Legacy VTK file of the C-alpha trace (Angstrom):
# vtk DataFile Version 3.0
C-alpha trace
ASCII
DATASET POLYDATA
POINTS 477 float
0.000 0.000 0.000
2.792 2.407 0.962
4.734 1.510 -2.207
1.717 2.269 -4.394
1.176 5.630 -2.613
4.835 6.554 -3.143
4.642 5.820 -6.898
1.453 7.852 -7.186
3.039 10.835 -5.355
6.112 10.804 -7.599
3.890 10.751 -10.686
1.917 13.730 -9.451
5.103 15.724 -8.795
6.456 14.977 -12.290
3.143 15.917 -13.927
3.034 19.206 -11.996
6.614 20.039 -13.018
5.876 19.408 -16.707
2.714 21.538 -16.567
4.540 24.402 -14.806
7.355 24.295 -17.375
4.867 24.532 -20.249
2.955 27.403 -18.574
6.156 29.390 -17.922
7.433 28.954 -21.486
4.034 29.909 -22.855
3.485 33.067 -20.787
6.852 34.244 -19.417
9.256 33.695 -22.300
12.354 35.971 -22.121
12.377 36.545 -25.857
12.498 40.055 -27.350
8.960 39.885 -28.622
7.047 43.179 -28.310
3.834 43.565 -26.367
0.867 45.755 -27.312
-1.714 46.454 -24.613
-5.282 46.547 -25.958
-8.882 47.039 -24.800
-10.928 44.033 -23.784
-12.742 44.308 -27.119
-9.482 43.743 -28.971
-9.195 47.244 -30.440
-5.739 48.850 -29.998
-5.790 51.838 -27.619
-2.731 54.048 -27.071
-0.496 50.998 -27.522
2.528 50.758 -25.235
5.165 48.992 -27.325
8.243 47.722 -25.516
10.453 44.678 -25.246
9.049 42.100 -22.883
12.261 42.162 -20.828
12.146 45.971 -20.340
11.033 47.326 -16.960
10.573 50.579 -15.048
14.212 50.550 -13.895
15.201 51.540 -17.438
14.119 55.109 -16.550
17.427 56.978 -16.343
18.082 59.369 -13.436
21.811 59.671 -14.098
21.759 62.665 -16.440
19.397 64.669 -14.208
21.536 63.882 -11.153
24.752 64.961 -12.876
23.196 68.245 -13.999
21.507 69.185 -10.729
23.786 68.058 -7.880
26.598 70.580 -8.600
24.026 73.395 -8.292
22.703 72.399 -4.848
24.683 73.729 -1.884
25.002 72.903 1.797
24.013 75.779 4.134
25.197 76.067 7.732
23.876 78.837 9.968
24.751 80.111 13.402
22.566 82.283 15.607
22.617 83.483 19.174
19.891 82.867 21.743
19.298 84.191 25.243
19.457 81.490 27.904
17.488 82.430 30.996
18.075 81.618 34.635
15.232 79.531 36.025
14.999 81.505 39.276
14.372 84.927 37.708
10.782 86.098 38.002
10.799 88.848 35.390
10.635 88.313 31.637
13.957 90.110 31.239
16.848 88.244 32.867
20.091 90.247 33.216
21.912 87.127 34.385
20.914 85.068 31.367
23.745 83.956 29.111
24.123 84.075 25.343
24.247 80.693 23.651
24.861 79.674 20.053
22.552 77.522 17.972
23.628 75.910 14.711
21.404 74.511 11.986
21.752 73.228 8.445
19.830 73.182 5.194
20.186 73.354 1.441
20.104 75.962 -1.289
20.119 76.149 -5.090
22.519 78.234 -7.193
20.459 80.194 -9.714
23.174 82.309 -11.358
26.880 81.954 -12.121
27.740 85.046 -10.050
26.615 83.560 -6.739
22.891 84.106 -6.187
21.351 81.257 -4.197
17.709 80.589 -3.337
16.752 78.772 -0.143
13.956 78.671 2.434
13.349 81.617 4.730
13.203 79.269 7.707
16.695 77.946 6.913
18.371 81.347 7.407
15.858 83.136 9.642
17.569 85.159 12.422
20.982 83.752 11.434
23.990 85.800 12.536
26.316 83.816 10.286
25.562 81.931 7.058
28.097 79.597 5.472
27.590 78.068 2.033
29.535 74.949 1.046
29.718 74.020 -2.643
30.635 70.501 -3.737
31.494 69.559 -0.173
34.748 71.524 -0.441
34.577 75.249 -1.189
33.176 77.398 1.612
31.794 80.955 1.361
30.191 83.461 3.709
26.751 84.491 2.438
24.587 87.545 2.991
20.815 87.780 2.737
19.738 89.923 -0.221
16.077 89.674 0.719
13.501 87.285 2.081
9.833 86.522 1.610
8.389 84.928 4.766
4.943 84.752 3.151
6.267 82.109 0.742
9.139 80.806 2.926
11.836 81.871 0.448
15.078 83.814 0.832
17.750 84.979 -1.609
21.429 84.757 -0.653
24.574 86.073 -2.338
28.152 84.807 -2.158
31.205 86.411 -3.740
32.056 83.917 -6.459
32.126 83.670 -10.249
31.620 80.989 -12.905
29.502 78.799 -10.662
27.330 75.996 -12.017
23.684 77.071 -11.867
20.387 75.316 -12.392
18.016 75.730 -15.316
14.434 76.552 -14.364
11.454 74.744 -15.877
7.847 75.917 -16.152
6.101 74.390 -13.133
2.704 74.802 -14.839
3.748 72.014 -17.198
4.539 69.555 -14.410
2.240 66.510 -14.549
0.930 64.370 -11.710
2.735 61.031 -11.979
5.853 62.583 -13.517
9.229 61.304 -12.285
11.161 63.824 -10.159
14.356 63.950 -8.096
14.877 65.679 -4.759
18.437 66.951 -4.313
19.710 68.216 -0.970
21.647 67.525 2.214
19.447 65.490 4.578
21.015 64.738 7.968
24.198 66.532 6.775
24.683 63.957 3.996
25.926 66.177 1.175
24.538 65.916 -2.355
21.901 63.266 -1.690
19.525 62.404 -4.541
16.194 60.631 -4.062
13.596 59.732 -6.687
9.826 59.725 -6.731
6.846 61.046 -8.609
4.663 64.136 -8.429
1.835 63.031 -6.163
-0.319 66.176 -6.378
-0.229 69.877 -7.228
-1.671 72.988 -5.621
-1.491 71.706 -2.046
-2.337 74.157 0.743
-1.101 72.625 4.017
-1.118 75.700 6.298
2.541 75.603 7.334
3.628 79.132 6.391
3.439 81.144 9.628
2.694 84.496 8.082
-0.262 86.864 8.085
-0.482 86.689 4.290
0.804 83.209 3.337
1.304 81.943 -0.197
0.862 78.167 -0.413
0.426 76.122 -3.560
2.855 73.255 -3.113
3.925 70.453 -5.421
3.554 67.211 -3.455
6.048 64.423 -4.098
6.890 61.018 -2.658
10.629 61.500 -3.285
12.230 61.115 0.141
12.723 64.504 1.837
14.174 64.755 5.336
15.503 67.458 7.698
18.331 69.184 5.830
16.566 68.961 2.463
14.851 72.309 3.090
15.835 74.781 0.383
17.071 72.063 -1.954
15.979 71.350 -5.510
13.098 69.332 -6.909
14.020 68.621 -10.534
12.527 66.840 -13.525
14.273 64.186 -15.605
15.987 66.925 -17.591
17.645 68.144 -14.399
15.666 71.407 -14.464
14.249 73.049 -11.359
10.505 72.593 -10.893
10.381 73.452 -7.195
12.232 74.265 -3.965
11.784 71.581 -1.311
10.263 73.112 1.795
8.374 70.737 4.088
7.381 67.213 4.968
4.158 65.906 6.476
5.290 63.717 9.351
4.488 62.892 12.968
8.080 61.807 13.578
10.007 64.659 11.951
11.371 62.293 9.307
10.120 61.259 5.883
6.949 59.166 5.817
5.956 59.582 2.180
4.870 63.193 1.777
7.134 66.064 0.733
6.212 69.542 -0.494
7.998 71.985 -2.803
7.332 75.595 -3.810
6.627 75.658 -7.594
9.429 77.113 -9.710
7.166 79.765 -11.270
6.516 81.272 -7.836
10.212 80.921 -6.947
11.266 82.732 -10.115
8.891 85.661 -9.568
9.977 86.140 -5.957
13.683 85.801 -6.779
13.345 88.461 -9.483
11.620 90.757 -6.965
14.339 90.240 -4.370
17.160 90.777 -6.876
15.599 93.906 -8.317
14.099 95.531 -5.217
15.494 93.648 -2.216
11.954 92.772 -1.154
8.933 91.027 -2.556
6.561 93.098 -4.692
3.306 91.350 -3.964
0.021 92.377 -5.483
-3.278 92.389 -3.581
-6.788 92.540 -4.956
-8.378 93.585 -1.650
-10.532 90.457 -1.310
-10.946 87.948 1.494
-11.726 84.570 -0.083
-12.208 80.978 1.053
-12.830 77.586 -0.482
-16.484 76.797 -1.132
-18.267 75.098 1.739
-19.480 71.660 0.737
-22.909 72.281 2.272
-23.476 75.518 0.355
-25.646 75.984 -2.712
-22.647 77.577 -4.439
-20.744 74.286 -4.115
-23.463 72.399 -5.954
-23.931 75.125 -8.558
-20.243 75.244 -9.531
-19.317 71.577 -8.868
-17.062 72.543 -5.971
-14.774 74.707 -8.101
-13.890 78.324 -7.389
-13.405 80.444 -4.279
-16.070 82.514 -2.549
-15.602 86.180 -1.668
-16.234 86.448 2.082
-15.082 90.022 2.596
-13.603 93.175 1.064
-10.873 94.669 3.238
-10.816 98.258 1.999
-7.253 98.135 0.686
-8.046 98.442 -3.038
-10.056 101.575 -3.860
-10.417 100.440 -7.480
-12.359 97.376 -6.334
-15.427 99.381 -5.348
-18.644 97.858 -6.817
-16.624 95.547 -9.071
-16.790 92.387 -6.997
-19.304 91.732 -4.217
-19.392 89.602 -1.109
-20.896 86.245 -2.099
-19.411 86.254 -5.618
-17.537 83.128 -6.671
-14.244 83.531 -8.539
-14.308 80.829 -11.213
-11.256 81.775 -13.310
-8.421 84.304 -13.416
-6.872 85.315 -16.740
-8.718 82.384 -18.271
-7.242 79.791 -15.881
-9.853 77.821 -13.949
-9.755 78.197 -10.166
-10.361 74.933 -8.329
-9.616 76.224 -4.845
-7.735 78.643 -2.609
-4.274 77.396 -3.575
-4.945 78.141 -7.277
-6.140 81.637 -6.388
-3.094 82.306 -4.168
-0.669 81.044 -6.800
-1.985 83.360 -9.512
-1.952 86.369 -7.175
1.596 85.480 -6.088
2.870 85.689 -9.675
1.776 89.300 -10.145
3.037 92.667 -8.995
1.189 95.827 -7.950
-0.187 97.574 -11.019
-0.825 94.316 -12.910
-4.381 93.787 -14.177
-6.072 90.406 -13.794
-9.255 89.364 -15.604
-11.662 87.717 -13.160
-14.476 85.412 -14.253
-17.150 85.767 -11.582
-20.155 83.605 -10.799
-23.030 85.755 -9.502
-26.688 84.709 -9.232
-26.071 81.843 -11.616
-24.536 84.090 -14.265
-20.918 84.402 -15.410
-19.496 87.931 -15.666
-16.032 89.351 -16.419
-14.270 91.978 -14.290
-10.763 93.432 -14.637
-9.048 94.247 -11.339
-5.771 96.150 -10.959
-3.677 94.826 -8.066
-2.324 97.201 -5.427
0.596 97.063 -3.005
0.394 96.748 0.772
-0.215 100.468 1.161
-2.993 100.565 -1.434
-0.928 102.073 -4.274
-0.248 100.585 -7.689
3.495 101.322 -7.747
6.515 99.716 -6.157
6.250 99.186 -2.412
9.279 100.453 -0.455
9.742 99.461 3.170
10.606 102.327 5.539
12.908 100.460 7.908
14.936 101.924 10.779
17.528 99.908 12.712
18.565 100.242 16.348
21.970 98.879 17.275
21.155 99.043 20.978
17.877 97.173 20.568
19.318 94.844 17.910
16.295 94.932 15.605
14.571 96.642 12.681
11.452 98.779 13.120
8.988 99.814 10.411
5.465 101.248 10.236
2.837 98.652 9.384
1.050 98.972 6.069
-2.514 99.948 5.228
-3.272 96.274 4.611
-2.104 95.345 8.097
-3.917 98.243 9.733
-7.121 97.019 8.067
-6.419 93.438 9.113
-5.560 94.184 12.757
-8.187 96.894 13.207
-5.672 99.483 14.463
-4.691 102.963 13.247
-0.933 102.677 13.697
1.828 100.307 14.780
5.499 99.465 14.273
6.670 95.981 13.324
9.793 94.566 14.965
11.860 92.301 12.713
15.362 91.086 11.857
16.081 90.544 15.550
19.782 90.115 16.305
21.921 90.511 19.380
20.556 93.255 21.640
17.852 94.278 24.065
14.875 93.035 21.999
16.256 89.496 21.873
17.010 89.607 25.606
13.362 90.557 26.250
12.258 87.600 24.112
9.989 89.779 21.964
8.952 87.608 18.980
9.829 88.322 15.357
6.949 90.211 13.726
5.523 91.719 16.920
3.676 95.005 16.202
4.394 97.628 18.863
1.626 100.133 19.677
2.177 101.402 23.242
5.297 101.821 25.442
4.642 102.520 29.151
1.384 104.238 28.251
2.985 106.359 25.524
1.738 106.102 21.959
4.666 106.687 19.574
3.862 108.703 16.458
6.996 107.724 14.500
9.460 104.877 14.256
12.160 107.088 15.767
9.990 107.821 18.817
9.210 104.107 19.311
12.934 103.302 19.228
13.781 106.150 21.625
11.175 105.035 24.181
12.566 101.504 24.223
16.226 102.532 24.258
15.735 104.905 27.197
13.482 102.626 29.258
14.657 101.854 32.816
12.907 100.044 35.637
9.504 98.545 34.964
8.614 98.451 31.265
5.193 97.579 29.867
4.573 97.299 26.133
1.374 96.630 24.196
0.871 95.469 20.656
-0.209 92.720 18.286
1.419 89.293 18.347
2.589 87.608 15.113
-0.605 85.526 15.076
-2.777 88.676 15.101
-3.911 88.700 18.739
-3.528 91.554 21.214
-0.520 91.074 23.507
0.838 92.822 26.607
4.332 92.148 28.023
6.134 93.442 31.133
9.870 93.597 31.830
12.289 95.035 34.344
15.016 97.028 32.626
18.456 97.888 34.032
LINES 1 478
477 0 1 2 3 4 5 6 7 8 9 10 11 12 13 14 15 16 17 18 19 20 21 22 23 24 25 26 27 28 29 30 31 32 33 34 35 36 37 38 39 40 41 42 43 44 45 46 47 48 49 50 51 52 53 54 55 56 57 58 59 60 61 62 63 64 65 66 67 68 69 70 71 72 73 74 75 76 77 78 79 80 81 82 83 84 85 86 87 88 89 90 91 92 93 94 95 96 97 98 99 100 101 102 103 104 105 106 107 108 109 110 111 112 113 114 115 116 117 118 119 120 121 122 123 124 125 126 127 128 129 130 131 132 133 134 135 136 137 138 139 140 141 142 143 144 145 146 147 148 149 150 151 152 153 154 155 156 157 158 159 160 161 162 163 164 165 166 167 168 169 170 171 172 173 174 175 176 177 178 179 180 181 182 183 184 185 186 187 188 189 190 191 192 193 194 195 196 197 198 199 200 201 202 203 204 205 206 207 208 209 210 211 212 213 214 215 216 217 218 219 220 221 222 223 224 225 226 227 228 229 230 231 232 233 234 235 236 237 238 239 240 241 242 243 244 245 246 247 248 249 250 251 252 253 254 255 256 257 258 259 260 261 262 263 264 265 266 267 268 269 270 271 272 273 274 275 276 277 278 279 280 281 282 283 284 285 286 287 288 289 290 291 292 293 294 295 296 297 298 299 300 301 302 303 304 305 306 307 308 309 310 311 312 313 314 315 316 317 318 319 320 321 322 323 324 325 326 327 328 329 330 331 332 333 334 335 336 337 338 339 340 341 342 343 344 345 346 347 348 349 350 351 352 353 354 355 356 357 358 359 360 361 362 363 364 365 366 367 368 369 370 371 372 373 374 375 376 377 378 379 380 381 382 383 384 385 386 387 388 389 390 391 392 393 394 395 396 397 398 399 400 401 402 403 404 405 406 407 408 409 410 411 412 413 414 415 416 417 418 419 420 421 422 423 424 425 426 427 428 429 430 431 432 433 434 435 436 437 438 439 440 441 442 443 444 445 446 447 448 449 450 451 452 453 454 455 456 457 458 459 460 461 462 463 464 465 466 467 468 469 470 471 472 473 474 475 476
């Protein structure tokens, strides 16, 4: 009985082996025959013709890597912070010590004479910025200008004949397109990772600014701490975005990275090179995405942005657009949501005219709106900045736009905080000063004088960077 069972088992094994061999030769032959993918009905449809032994790994990243890596630099910054004694009861601690904090990031060379674009958060409040090219040559960099609203900054080093990156049109980037992220994650110089474009026009609410610009390219190319400010490039090695953020609960890559589109980068870089500051246009509208429960959402299939308010900045807007209107397109480009709206606004300067397609009462109408600057004019906006060496910070009057937004008649923004009294008092970057010990300063110079001469108990009032009213007390020596 056992002998018969053994013979039967061997026969079954041999039969299975023969059948498997036939099936493999029939369906998985390694010949160079071409394959055409067709519809179920047998009709050819966009045939993909390739050798049967070809696979996705034949996509070549080598050329793009060779072109882009020499243009991506390693950035090291150093800044000073006030360390406070734990026993001191006042906000200002005269016994606190000055400590140094170092951080790293990436940047992209955009011209042969040493202009470099990076993220604002990479160089924010830095007292010293070092740029390392190719892991060898080191340069001291200065900030030409920054744009916190888009998290970009422009640096300059004294160098010539540098390799620089070509810039592609980010409007032409396709979802599913292969891309490379080039940067210096975890201080690993010139690291290249590959992925695809996962989405476009992402608004993820990470820019901590009163007037943020967010319309990110999302990618699954691995981006980690240190990649910030580095390049996102296409397979031609051309810049399509500046890597800025990751979505992660751990602080490390988990599949989602975000880059500022190259078209926004280019506009802001040109502003900073030409004027030293961003020339941003405003239409004077407060808009939001359509609410899913609204009748407007159903009427326009969820596309467009709804006008929720008119802030009084743009005098030319009067009676042109109304609260409740839905912006469906701008300059003929369809608006799907807030990120599309922000991106188009971000590409224009004060004085530029934009053609709005408006949905109102079920009808489509056209309106042309001329953008204004932060003070309501149509010309170049020039910041009126004064610096105090003693206080270690810049002071400037807030704009008409900010006065409208905060609901105040005056105020002086504190920025570019370095070593000095303001840093020792731990006043945050972007704080708007309105009152000093009960005195209301009329000018920047008076605000600076009141703070420089303060002794004993000091009480200041103003608006915090997040827009709320704030009062702080100190004891000054």
